[in-house]
N, CA, C and O atoms as CSV, one atom per row, in Angstrom:
chain,resi,resn,atom,element,x,y,z
A,1,UNK,N,N,15.073,-2.474,-100.037
A,1,UNK,CA,C,16.170,-3.420,-100.191
A,1,UNK,C,C,17.124,-3.275,-98.996
A,1,UNK,O,O,17.722,-2.218,-98.795
A,2,UNK,N,N,17.254,-4.322,-98.227
A,2,UNK,CA,C,18.184,-4.337,-97.102
A,2,UNK,C,C,19.491,-4.968,-97.552
A,2,UNK,O,O,19.509,-5.919,-98.333
A,3,UNK,N,N,20.569,-4.423,-97.047
A,3,UNK,CA,C,21.875,-4.976,-97.368
A,3,UNK,C,C,22.531,-5.464,-96.089
A,3,UNK,O,O,22.085,-5.129,-94.991
A,4,UNK,N,N,23.565,-6.236,-96.223
A,4,UNK,CA,C,24.328,-6.688,-95.067
A,4,UNK,C,C,25.333,-5.600,-94.715
A,4,UNK,O,O,26.102,-5.154,-95.565
A,5,UNK,N,N,25.320,-5.174,-93.446
A,5,UNK,CA,C,26.249,-4.122,-93.036
A,5,UNK,C,C,27.458,-4.686,-92.304
A,5,UNK,O,O,28.334,-3.926,-91.893
A,6,UNK,N,N,27.525,-6.006,-92.132
A,6,UNK,CA,C,28.686,-6.636,-91.528
A,6,UNK,C,C,28.671,-6.664,-90.014
A,6,UNK,O,O,29.691,-6.965,-89.396
A,7,UNK,N,N,27.531,-6.356,-89.400
A,7,UNK,CA,C,27.401,-6.376,-87.949
A,7,UNK,C,C,26.291,-7.350,-87.604
A,7,UNK,O,O,25.279,-7.418,-88.302
A,8,UNK,N,N,26.476,-8.096,-86.537
A,8,UNK,CA,C,25.492,-9.101,-86.148
A,8,UNK,C,C,24.377,-8.466,-85.311
A,8,UNK,O,O,24.288,-8.706,-84.107
A,9,UNK,N,N,23.525,-7.654,-85.954
A,9,UNK,CA,C,22.360,-7.043,-85.321
A,9,UNK,C,C,21.158,-7.265,-86.220
A,9,UNK,O,O,21.294,-7.548,-87.410
A,10,UNK,N,N,19.977,-7.133,-85.625
A,10,UNK,CA,C,18.747,-7.358,-86.374
A,10,UNK,C,C,18.419,-6.153,-87.240
A,10,UNK,O,O,18.522,-5.011,-86.792
A,11,UNK,N,N,18.025,-6.410,-88.479
A,11,UNK,CA,C,17.682,-5.342,-89.417
A,11,UNK,C,C,16.318,-4.746,-89.060
A,11,UNK,O,O,15.478,-5.443,-88.489
A,12,UNK,N,N,16.083,-3.473,-89.385
A,12,UNK,CA,C,14.790,-2.863,-89.079
A,12,UNK,C,C,13.689,-3.417,-89.981
A,12,UNK,O,O,13.943,-3.841,-91.109
A,13,UNK,N,N,12.465,-3.405,-89.462
A,13,UNK,CA,C,11.330,-3.922,-90.227
A,13,UNK,C,C,10.795,-2.897,-91.205
A,13,UNK,O,O,10.197,-3.261,-92.218
A,14,UNK,N,N,10.999,-1.615,-90.919
A,14,UNK,CA,C,10.505,-0.547,-91.784
A,14,UNK,C,C,11.514,-0.208,-92.870
A,14,UNK,O,O,12.710,-0.467,-92.734
A,15,UNK,N,N,11.009,0.376,-93.952
A,15,UNK,CA,C,11.848,0.865,-95.044
A,15,UNK,C,C,12.000,2.372,-94.883
A,15,UNK,O,O,11.141,3.021,-94.285
A,16,UNK,N,N,13.074,2.930,-95.406
A,16,UNK,CA,C,13.244,4.382,-95.419
A,16,UNK,C,C,14.000,4.781,-96.686
A,16,UNK,O,O,14.638,3.953,-97.335
A,17,UNK,N,N,13.914,6.043,-97.013
A,17,UNK,CA,C,14.574,6.583,-98.208
A,17,UNK,C,C,15.784,7.436,-97.832
A,17,UNK,O,O,16.276,8.209,-98.655
A,18,UNK,N,N,16.262,7.303,-96.605
A,18,UNK,CA,C,17.369,8.113,-96.112
A,18,UNK,C,C,18.680,7.640,-96.738
A,18,UNK,O,O,19.029,6.464,-96.639
A,19,UNK,N,N,19.397,8.548,-97.375
A,19,UNK,CA,C,20.681,8.209,-97.995
A,19,UNK,C,C,21.725,7.901,-96.931
A,19,UNK,O,O,22.662,7.142,-97.179
A,20,UNK,N,N,21.567,8.489,-95.742
A,20,UNK,CA,C,22.525,8.290,-94.652
A,20,UNK,C,C,22.139,7.136,-93.736
A,20,UNK,O,O,22.633,7.065,-92.611
A,21,UNK,N,N,21.283,6.242,-94.175
A,21,UNK,CA,C,20.912,5.060,-93.405
A,21,UNK,C,C,21.900,3.933,-93.726
A,21,UNK,O,O,22.256,3.720,-94.885
A,22,UNK,N,N,22.332,3.222,-92.695
A,22,UNK,CA,C,23.287,2.128,-92.907
A,22,UNK,C,C,22.628,0.941,-93.608
A,22,UNK,O,O,23.306,0.201,-94.321
A,23,UNK,N,N,21.319,0.744,-93.420
A,23,UNK,CA,C,20.616,-0.398,-93.990
A,23,UNK,C,C,20.068,-0.122,-95.378
A,23,UNK,O,O,20.152,-0.990,-96.246
A,24,UNK,N,N,19.503,1.071,-95.619
A,24,UNK,CA,C,18.804,1.341,-96.872
A,24,UNK,C,C,19.509,2.361,-97.755
A,24,UNK,O,O,19.145,2.519,-98.921
A,25,UNK,N,N,20.502,3.050,-97.229
A,25,UNK,CA,C,21.209,4.076,-97.987
A,25,UNK,C,C,22.571,3.602,-98.445
A,25,UNK,O,O,22.832,2.404,-98.559
A,26,UNK,N,N,23.430,4.569,-98.704
A,26,UNK,CA,C,24.769,4.261,-99.217
A,26,UNK,C,C,25.849,4.441,-98.158
A,26,UNK,O,O,27.034,4.457,-98.489
A,27,UNK,N,N,25.467,4.576,-96.901
A,27,UNK,CA,C,26.427,4.833,-95.838
A,27,UNK,C,C,27.085,3.536,-95.381
A,27,UNK,O,O,26.402,2.586,-94.997
A,28,UNK,N,N,28.404,3.503,-95.424
A,28,UNK,CA,C,29.161,2.323,-94.978
A,28,UNK,C,C,29.577,2.517,-93.528
A,28,UNK,O,O,29.966,3.614,-93.126
A,29,UNK,N,N,29.492,1.450,-92.749
A,29,UNK,CA,C,29.930,1.509,-91.353
A,29,UNK,C,C,31.274,0.808,-91.237
A,29,UNK,O,O,31.526,-0.206,-91.888
A,30,UNK,N,N,32.141,1.379,-90.382
A,30,UNK,CA,C,33.455,0.799,-90.124
A,30,UNK,C,C,33.926,1.308,-88.799
A,30,UNK,O,O,33.445,2.337,-88.326
A,31,UNK,N,N,34.846,0.623,-88.190
A,31,UNK,CA,C,35.422,1.096,-86.944
A,31,UNK,C,C,34.700,0.581,-85.717
A,31,UNK,O,O,34.296,-0.581,-85.664
A,32,UNK,N,N,34.541,1.443,-84.735
A,32,UNK,CA,C,34.026,1.045,-83.421
A,32,UNK,C,C,32.511,0.870,-83.422
A,32,UNK,O,O,31.790,1.489,-84.204
A,33,UNK,N,N,32.052,-0.005,-82.508
A,33,UNK,CA,C,30.631,-0.258,-82.300
A,33,UNK,C,C,30.370,-0.123,-80.804
A,33,UNK,O,O,31.065,-0.735,-79.992
A,34,UNK,N,N,29.369,0.678,-80.436
A,34,UNK,CA,C,29.017,0.895,-79.042
A,34,UNK,C,C,27.544,0.617,-78.836
A,34,UNK,O,O,26.750,0.683,-79.775
A,35,UNK,N,N,27.183,0.304,-77.597
A,35,UNK,CA,C,25.774,0.223,-77.228
A,35,UNK,C,C,25.556,1.152,-76.050
A,35,UNK,O,O,26.392,1.234,-75.151
A,36,UNK,N,N,24.432,1.851,-76.056
A,36,UNK,CA,C,24.151,2.809,-75.002
A,36,UNK,C,C,22.677,3.145,-74.961
A,36,UNK,O,O,21.853,2.474,-75.582
A,37,UNK,N,N,22.356,4.195,-74.219
A,37,UNK,CA,C,20.979,4.629,-74.027
A,37,UNK,C,C,20.819,6.010,-74.651
A,37,UNK,O,O,21.690,6.869,-74.512
A,38,UNK,N,N,19.701,6.216,-75.340
A,38,UNK,CA,C,19.425,7.519,-75.941
A,38,UNK,C,C,19.008,8.481,-74.838
A,38,UNK,O,O,18.021,8.242,-74.141
A,39,UNK,N,N,19.756,9.567,-74.677
A,39,UNK,CA,C,19.449,10.570,-73.664
A,39,UNK,C,C,18.612,11.704,-74.234
A,39,UNK,O,O,17.846,12.325,-73.497
A,40,UNK,N,N,18.736,11.991,-75.528
A,40,UNK,CA,C,17.963,13.057,-76.139
A,40,UNK,C,C,17.749,12.739,-77.608
A,40,UNK,O,O,18.655,12.265,-78.293
A,41,UNK,N,N,16.536,13.006,-78.082
A,41,UNK,CA,C,16.240,12.838,-79.507
A,41,UNK,C,C,15.343,13.973,-79.976
A,41,UNK,O,O,14.465,13.772,-80.815
A,42,UNK,N,N,15.566,15.162,-79.436
A,42,UNK,CA,C,14.721,16.312,-79.748
A,42,UNK,C,C,15.017,16.885,-81.128
A,42,UNK,O,O,14.110,17.389,-81.790
A,43,UNK,N,N,16.251,16.818,-81.569
A,43,UNK,CA,C,16.629,17.354,-82.876
A,43,UNK,C,C,16.288,16.321,-83.947
A,43,UNK,O,O,16.441,15.120,-83.725
A,44,UNK,N,N,15.831,16.785,-85.096
A,44,UNK,CA,C,15.430,15.884,-86.174
A,44,UNK,C,C,16.623,15.056,-86.651
A,44,UNK,O,O,17.682,15.599,-86.966
A,45,UNK,N,N,16.441,13.742,-86.701
A,45,UNK,CA,C,17.434,12.779,-87.196
A,45,UNK,C,C,18.731,12.743,-86.388
A,45,UNK,O,O,19.765,12.324,-86.909
A,46,UNK,N,N,18.694,13.173,-85.128
A,46,UNK,CA,C,19.877,13.105,-84.274
A,46,UNK,C,C,19.488,12.473,-82.947
A,46,UNK,O,O,18.452,12.804,-82.371
A,47,UNK,N,N,20.326,11.562,-82.467
A,47,UNK,CA,C,20.144,10.966,-81.145
A,47,UNK,C,C,21.443,11.146,-80.369
A,47,UNK,O,O,22.527,10.883,-80.891
A,48,UNK,N,N,21.333,11.588,-79.136
A,48,UNK,CA,C,22.501,11.700,-78.269
A,48,UNK,C,C,22.537,10.443,-77.410
A,48,UNK,O,O,21.639,10.200,-76.604
A,49,UNK,N,N,23.590,9.648,-77.594
A,49,UNK,CA,C,23.705,8.341,-76.953
A,49,UNK,C,C,24.757,8.422,-75.853
A,49,UNK,O,O,25.824,9.007,-76.038
A,50,UNK,N,N,24.439,7.825,-74.702
A,50,UNK,CA,C,25.338,7.867,-73.552
A,50,UNK,C,C,25.562,6.459,-73.026
A,50,UNK,O,O,24.642,5.641,-73.022
A,51,UNK,N,N,26.783,6.174,-72.583
A,51,UNK,CA,C,27.074,4.904,-71.927
A,51,UNK,C,C,28.078,5.147,-70.815
A,51,UNK,O,O,28.888,6.072,-70.877
A,52,UNK,N,N,28.010,4.299,-69.796
A,52,UNK,CA,C,28.875,4.416,-68.621
A,52,UNK,C,C,29.989,3.380,-68.675
A,52,UNK,O,O,29.824,2.301,-69.245
A,53,UNK,N,N,31.127,3.724,-68.073
A,53,UNK,CA,C,32.246,2.785,-67.976
A,53,UNK,C,C,33.065,3.126,-66.739
A,53,UNK,O,O,32.909,4.202,-66.161
A,54,UNK,N,N,33.925,2.219,-66.340
A,54,UNK,CA,C,34.783,2.420,-65.175
A,54,UNK,C,C,36.222,2.596,-65.623
A,54,UNK,O,O,36.692,1.888,-66.513
A,55,UNK,N,N,36.927,3.548,-65.000
A,55,UNK,CA,C,38.338,3.782,-65.297
A,55,UNK,C,C,39.122,3.619,-64.010
A,55,UNK,O,O,38.756,4.172,-62.972
A,56,UNK,N,N,40.190,2.867,-64.082
A,56,UNK,CA,C,40.988,2.614,-62.888
A,56,UNK,C,C,41.888,3.809,-62.599
A,56,UNK,O,O,42.571,4.329,-63.481
A,57,UNK,N,N,41.868,4.228,-61.328
A,57,UNK,CA,C,42.757,5.284,-60.852
A,57,UNK,C,C,43.972,4.596,-60.231
A,57,UNK,O,O,43.878,4.006,-59.155
A,58,UNK,N,N,45.088,4.674,-60.905
A,58,UNK,CA,C,46.276,3.929,-60.519
A,58,UNK,C,C,46.777,4.334,-59.129
A,58,UNK,O,O,47.194,3.489,-58.336
A,59,UNK,N,N,46.731,5.619,-58.852
A,59,UNK,CA,C,47.269,6.121,-57.584
A,59,UNK,C,C,46.527,5.541,-56.383
A,59,UNK,O,O,47.149,5.173,-55.386
A,60,UNK,N,N,45.210,5.460,-56.474
A,60,UNK,CA,C,44.405,5.002,-55.341
A,60,UNK,C,C,43.988,3.545,-55.460
A,60,UNK,O,O,43.343,3.018,-54.553
A,61,UNK,N,N,44.335,2.892,-56.538
A,61,UNK,CA,C,44.007,1.489,-56.789
A,61,UNK,C,C,42.496,1.248,-56.664
A,61,UNK,O,O,42.053,0.267,-56.066
A,62,UNK,N,N,41.721,2.174,-57.247
A,62,UNK,CA,C,40.263,2.077,-57.258
A,62,UNK,C,C,39.750,2.473,-58.630
A,62,UNK,O,O,40.503,2.898,-59.506
A,63,UNK,N,N,38.453,2.320,-58.785
A,63,UNK,CA,C,37.822,2.669,-60.053
A,63,UNK,C,C,36.910,3.875,-59.873
A,63,UNK,O,O,36.295,4.049,-58.821
A,64,UNK,N,N,36.827,4.706,-60.911
A,64,UNK,CA,C,35.878,5.808,-60.906
A,64,UNK,C,C,34.898,5.636,-62.053
A,64,UNK,O,O,35.246,5.110,-63.110
A,65,UNK,N,N,33.673,6.083,-61.834
A,65,UNK,CA,C,32.643,5.983,-62.860
A,65,UNK,C,C,32.785,7.145,-63.830
A,65,UNK,O,O,32.972,8.290,-63.418
A,66,UNK,N,N,32.694,6.847,-65.103
A,66,UNK,CA,C,32.731,7.870,-66.136
A,66,UNK,C,C,31.627,7.600,-67.136
A,66,UNK,O,O,31.037,6.519,-67.146
A,67,UNK,N,N,31.347,8.595,-67.986
A,67,UNK,CA,C,30.346,8.411,-69.033
A,67,UNK,C,C,30.808,9.097,-70.300
A,67,UNK,O,O,31.566,10.066,-70.259
A,68,UNK,N,N,30.342,8.581,-71.429
A,68,UNK,CA,C,30.632,9.161,-72.729
A,68,UNK,C,C,29.319,9.503,-73.402
A,68,UNK,O,O,28.342,8.762,-73.294
A,69,UNK,N,N,29.303,10.625,-74.097
A,69,UNK,CA,C,28.140,11.043,-74.869
A,69,UNK,C,C,28.584,11.285,-76.305
A,69,UNK,O,O,29.610,11.916,-76.557
A,70,UNK,N,N,27.784,10.767,-77.247
A,70,UNK,CA,C,28.098,10.870,-78.662
A,70,UNK,C,C,26.832,11.240,-79.409
A,70,UNK,O,O,25.751,10.757,-79.074
A,71,UNK,N,N,26.950,12.090,-80.417
A,71,UNK,CA,C,25.810,12.362,-81.287
A,71,UNK,C,C,25.843,11.379,-82.441
A,71,UNK,O,O,26.898,11.124,-83.021
A,72,UNK,N,N,24.681,10.828,-82.772
A,72,UNK,CA,C,24.587,9.824,-83.824
A,72,UNK,C,C,23.424,10.153,-84.741
A,72,UNK,O,O,22.436,10.746,-84.309
A,73,UNK,N,N,23.536,9.768,-86.014
A,73,UNK,CA,C,22.446,9.952,-86.964
A,73,UNK,C,C,21.360,8.925,-86.663
A,73,UNK,O,O,21.646,7.742,-86.483
A,74,UNK,N,N,20.120,9.383,-86.611
A,74,UNK,CA,C,18.975,8.544,-86.278
A,74,UNK,C,C,18.070,8.452,-87.507
A,74,UNK,O,O,17.215,9.317,-87.697
A,75,UNK,N,N,18.235,7.413,-88.358
A,75,UNK,CA,C,17.439,7.319,-89.584
A,75,UNK,C,C,15.946,7.147,-89.292
A,75,UNK,O,O,15.555,6.792,-88.180
A,76,UNK,N,N,15.125,7.403,-90.307
A,76,UNK,CA,C,13.674,7.315,-90.150
A,76,UNK,C,C,13.213,5.897,-89.849
A,76,UNK,O,O,12.192,5.725,-89.182
A,77,UNK,N,N,13.918,4.882,-90.310
A,77,UNK,CA,C,13.505,3.498,-90.071
A,77,UNK,C,C,13.782,3.068,-88.632
A,77,UNK,O,O,13.184,2.099,-88.164
A,78,UNK,N,N,14.663,3.753,-87.923
A,78,UNK,CA,C,14.988,3.404,-86.541
A,78,UNK,C,C,14.063,4.099,-85.552
A,78,UNK,O,O,13.495,3.445,-84.678
A,79,UNK,N,N,13.903,5.412,-85.674
A,79,UNK,CA,C,13.045,6.213,-84.800
A,79,UNK,C,C,13.338,5.960,-83.326
A,79,UNK,O,O,12.424,5.682,-82.550
A,80,UNK,N,N,14.598,6.054,-82.939
A,80,UNK,CA,C,14.985,5.858,-81.540
A,80,UNK,C,C,14.506,7.038,-80.709
A,80,UNK,O,O,14.680,8.193,-81.098
A,81,UNK,N,N,13.898,6.741,-79.557
A,81,UNK,CA,C,13.390,7.770,-78.656
A,81,UNK,C,C,14.206,7.750,-77.363
A,81,UNK,O,O,15.029,6.860,-77.147
A,82,UNK,N,N,13.965,8.733,-76.519
A,82,UNK,CA,C,14.676,8.812,-75.243
A,82,UNK,C,C,14.393,7.571,-74.410
A,82,UNK,O,O,13.247,7.137,-74.294
A,83,UNK,N,N,15.445,7.004,-73.832
A,83,UNK,CA,C,15.314,5.818,-73.002
A,83,UNK,C,C,15.528,4.509,-73.735
A,83,UNK,O,O,15.666,3.471,-73.087
A,84,UNK,N,N,15.562,4.512,-75.061
A,84,UNK,CA,C,15.777,3.281,-75.831
A,84,UNK,C,C,17.238,2.866,-75.759
A,84,UNK,O,O,18.132,3.712,-75.756
A,85,UNK,N,N,17.480,1.550,-75.701
A,85,UNK,CA,C,18.838,1.018,-75.809
A,85,UNK,C,C,19.141,0.864,-77.293
A,85,UNK,O,O,18.355,0.267,-78.029
A,86,UNK,N,N,20.267,1.394,-77.734
A,86,UNK,CA,C,20.620,1.366,-79.151
A,86,UNK,C,C,22.040,0.858,-79.341
A,86,UNK,O,O,22.858,0.879,-78.422
A,87,UNK,N,N,22.309,0.402,-80.557
A,87,UNK,CA,C,23.657,0.040,-80.984
A,87,UNK,C,C,24.038,1.043,-82.058
A,87,UNK,O,O,23.302,1.229,-83.027
A,88,UNK,N,N,25.191,1.694,-81.892
A,88,UNK,CA,C,25.657,2.664,-82.870
A,88,UNK,C,C,26.978,2.182,-83.450
A,88,UNK,O,O,27.767,1.523,-82.773
A,89,UNK,N,N,27.205,2.519,-84.711
A,89,UNK,CA,C,28.434,2.120,-85.398
A,89,UNK,C,C,29.096,3.351,-85.997
A,89,UNK,O,O,28.424,4.297,-86.406
A,90,UNK,N,N,30.403,3.326,-86.041
A,90,UNK,CA,C,31.159,4.439,-86.587
A,90,UNK,C,C,31.027,4.461,-88.106
A,90,UNK,O,O,30.939,3.415,-88.748
A,91,UNK,N,N,31.014,5.662,-88.669
A,91,UNK,CA,C,30.931,5.826,-90.119
A,91,UNK,C,C,31.763,7.048,-90.498
A,91,UNK,O,O,32.474,7.608,-89.664
A,92,UNK,N,N,31.669,7.446,-91.736
A,92,UNK,CA,C,32.385,8.650,-92.153
A,92,UNK,C,C,31.784,9.865,-91.453
A,92,UNK,O,O,30.649,9.782,-90.984
A,93,UNK,N,N,32.489,10.983,-91.363
A,93,UNK,CA,C,31.909,12.161,-90.713
A,93,UNK,C,C,30.691,12.675,-91.480
A,93,UNK,O,O,30.768,12.968,-92.673
A,94,UNK,N,N,29.568,12.778,-90.771
A,94,UNK,CA,C,28.331,13.268,-91.383
A,94,UNK,C,C,28.150,14.764,-91.156
A,94,UNK,O,O,27.474,15.432,-91.939
A,95,UNK,N,N,28.746,15.292,-90.098
A,95,UNK,CA,C,28.755,16.724,-89.829
A,95,UNK,C,C,29.938,16.995,-88.904
A,95,UNK,O,O,30.815,16.147,-88.743
A,96,UNK,N,N,29.958,18.170,-88.303
A,96,UNK,CA,C,31.079,18.531,-87.444
A,96,UNK,C,C,31.190,17.598,-86.239
A,96,UNK,O,O,32.299,17.280,-85.809
A,97,UNK,N,N,30.055,17.156,-85.688
A,97,UNK,CA,C,30.087,16.323,-84.480
A,97,UNK,C,C,29.523,14.932,-84.684
A,97,UNK,O,O,29.665,14.098,-83.790
A,98,UNK,N,N,28.892,14.633,-85.808
A,98,UNK,CA,C,28.285,13.315,-86.026
A,98,UNK,C,C,29.233,12.409,-86.795
A,98,UNK,O,O,29.572,12.674,-87.949
A,99,UNK,N,N,29.660,11.319,-86.124
A,99,UNK,CA,C,30.521,10.322,-86.753
A,99,UNK,C,C,29.976,8.917,-86.538
A,99,UNK,O,O,30.667,7.937,-86.814
A,100,UNK,N,N,28.741,8.808,-86.046
A,100,UNK,CA,C,28.124,7.520,-85.754
A,100,UNK,C,C,26.719,7.481,-86.339
A,100,UNK,O,O,26.115,8.519,-86.607
A,101,UNK,N,N,26.203,6.257,-86.536
A,101,UNK,CA,C,24.848,6.057,-87.025
A,101,UNK,C,C,24.202,4.940,-86.191
A,101,UNK,O,O,24.861,3.973,-85.807
A,102,UNK,N,N,22.904,5.096,-85.922
A,102,UNK,CA,C,22.153,4.087,-85.162
A,102,UNK,C,C,21.865,2.919,-86.099
A,102,UNK,O,O,21.315,3.115,-87.183
A,103,UNK,N,N,22.240,1.678,-85.680
A,103,UNK,CA,C,22.027,0.505,-86.523
A,103,UNK,C,C,21.018,-0.471,-85.929
A,103,UNK,O,O,20.527,-1.348,-86.639
A,104,UNK,N,N,20.697,-0.341,-84.640
A,104,UNK,CA,C,19.740,-1.248,-84.016
A,104,UNK,C,C,19.121,-0.574,-82.794
A,104,UNK,O,O,19.782,0.188,-82.088
A,105,UNK,N,N,17.817,-0.872,-82.552
A,105,UNK,CA,C,17.094,-0.269,-81.437
A,105,UNK,C,C,16.390,-1.356,-80.651
A,105,UNK,O,O,15.716,-2.209,-81.229
A,106,UNK,N,N,16.545,-1.330,-79.315
A,106,UNK,CA,C,15.752,-2.155,-78.403
A,106,UNK,C,C,14.832,-1.221,-77.670
A,106,UNK,O,O,15.304,-0.336,-76.956
A,107,UNK,N,N,13.541,-1.383,-77.818
A,107,UNK,CA,C,12.575,-0.487,-77.174
A,107,UNK,C,C,12.615,-0.649,-75.665
A,107,UNK,O,O,12.751,-1.758,-75.151
A,108,UNK,N,N,12.494,0.467,-74.964
A,108,UNK,CA,C,12.520,0.452,-73.495
A,108,UNK,C,C,11.160,0.095,-72.926
A,108,UNK,O,O,10.997,0.035,-71.708
């Protein structure tokens, strides 16, 4: 049973029994939504997602490149691997460092 999570992304084709899945479990998503690339998925059900952005340096009137890395829950129905483009959404804290869940995957 798929539910509407309130984000305009495509639902996964596979089913899963994960309680912490945004589509098939009881996990509600709220807050920020990011898209990035999976840099590591070696740990079970965890994906480390990274994205780049530019920050303006006021003193020099130029921009510097920066990056952010976030750990996200990777449900069984998503199966995001290294190099995949993913969309992650904020949720309640799942552990000490996990506050996001993968909601959509574009295969690389």
